[in-house]
Steps between C-alpha positions, in 0.01 A plus 500: 500500500503480122776650301309671220819640337638166398328260259544125484629338189205376290402141551377315187164313553513130517215266587720322761587829672131596504396160638771531777370845586139371517616216731656752730179707495290199584728438803403844633800703406411860411542577129728792586741257666463244213611780257826574686832351405702514183328196339154629546324784318415828664144533611441742214633251249289220648187705454598574139525122444144465619386784274676372196385144546149483644517117490719524814222675700303189600818334641585819691150530642492135603840535673381808692177319605691186608745721701216561737541146619863565578398804697253288691796266593697805609217604734480157650878492559481847661230364735720209586788730604288726724613486852244374757531825695573824325499868576265738316776604249556137397130428468450819290792396269354156446157647439640753250682221306195277501276789373741591227530137374125460517449814302744384228340153486148660459632705204677202335224248544180699586265198437676295760643754747297818440223615721169367373243755431138414431213721398156404602185644357216514750188697539376703796595350837699215331185372324480405129522750225180622352472640155247743357425470138314765298331433177455814296236477228499750213141559406603617152684181431325219305357231719733211563243304709384183331147543335342244735601711807389841355181632636233516245318829466131500405429604143 
């Protein structure tokens, strides 16, 4: 549980500290855990760093996306530790862990781990689309038809 009454001492930004934090993030550690400890900024302070220095955002986004690979490794190690025979409670626990990790992976790297959604445009019964075009001619408007195509009226 968080102790909201006490505040951490401010931690001054340094590029090395930020880089170390991004490395931890790439390895799959949650940002909340990364921001604990006396030598790390509070989560609130970390977000302020990102707001004050937008040049840090691409590195942060990249670290979050790469962390999905670490989560994939976590899933594979969970699979390796699954017992050959398990009761329903154990199976449900592994399934819950797997689903949670997969959900986080899909949010961090949606192009690689998200569910693919496609939209197909088809006509009736899966056939091709047909379009109807209407040409509205204003009889009061001057003719725009080339003279050679205009119908000649007898004089």
